[in-house]
C-alpha positions in Angstrom: 108.1 77.4 104.1 104.9 75.5 104.9 102.0 76.0 102.4 99.5 77.2 105.4 102.1 80.0 106.6 102.7 80.8 102.7 98.7 81.1 102.5 97.9 83.1 105.7 100.7 85.3 104.7 99.1 86.6 102.0 95.1 86.3 102.9 94.8 90.2 103.0 95.3 90.3 99.1 91.8 89.4 98.3 90.4 92.0 100.4 92.8 94.5 99.3 91.9 93.9 95.7 87.9 94.0 96.9 88.4 97.7 98.3 90.4 98.7 95.3 88.0 97.2 93.0 84.9 99.1 94.8 86.9 102.7 95.1 87.4 102.5 91.3 84.8 103.3 88.9 84.7 101.4 85.4 84.0 104.2 83.4 86.3 108.0 83.6 85.3 110.6 85.8 84.8 114.1 84.0 85.0 117.1 85.5 81.7 118.7 85.5 82.7 122.0 85.0 85.4 121.8 82.1 84.8 118.1 81.2 88.1 117.1 81.4 89.7 113.9 83.0 89.4 113.7 87.0 91.5 111.2 88.8 91.6 109.8 92.2 92.8 111.2 95.3 92.9 108.0 97.3 90.4 109.9 99.9 87.3 108.2 100.5 84.3 108.4 103.2 81.1 107.1 104.1 77.7 109.2 103.9 74.3 107.9 104.3 75.4 104.6 103.7 77.2 105.1 100.5 81.2 105.2 100.2 82.4 108.7 98.3 85.8 108.8 96.5 87.3 112.2 96.2 88.1 113.0 92.4 90.3 116.2 91.2 90.7 117.5 88.0 93.4 119.3 86.5 92.3 122.5 87.2 92.3 121.7 90.9 87.9 121.2 91.4 87.3 118.7 94.0 84.5 116.4 93.5 83.0 113.5 95.8 81.6 110.2 93.8 79.5 107.8 95.1 81.6 103.8 94.4 79.0 101.7 95.3 
């Protein structure tokens, strides 16, 4: 396979990494109600020019957290 074809085949990888880094906060999120760790559900939305990621704790509480 020629090097140009290989490079273009993986051209989407930097974009994917940028998106993952944008929606993954560097500090763990804690539930405001019971202070347990929250995990990202993978859902995002735009609101007032900010990207929000949905987080859920072990008890099922859902919160939207600004990621940018």
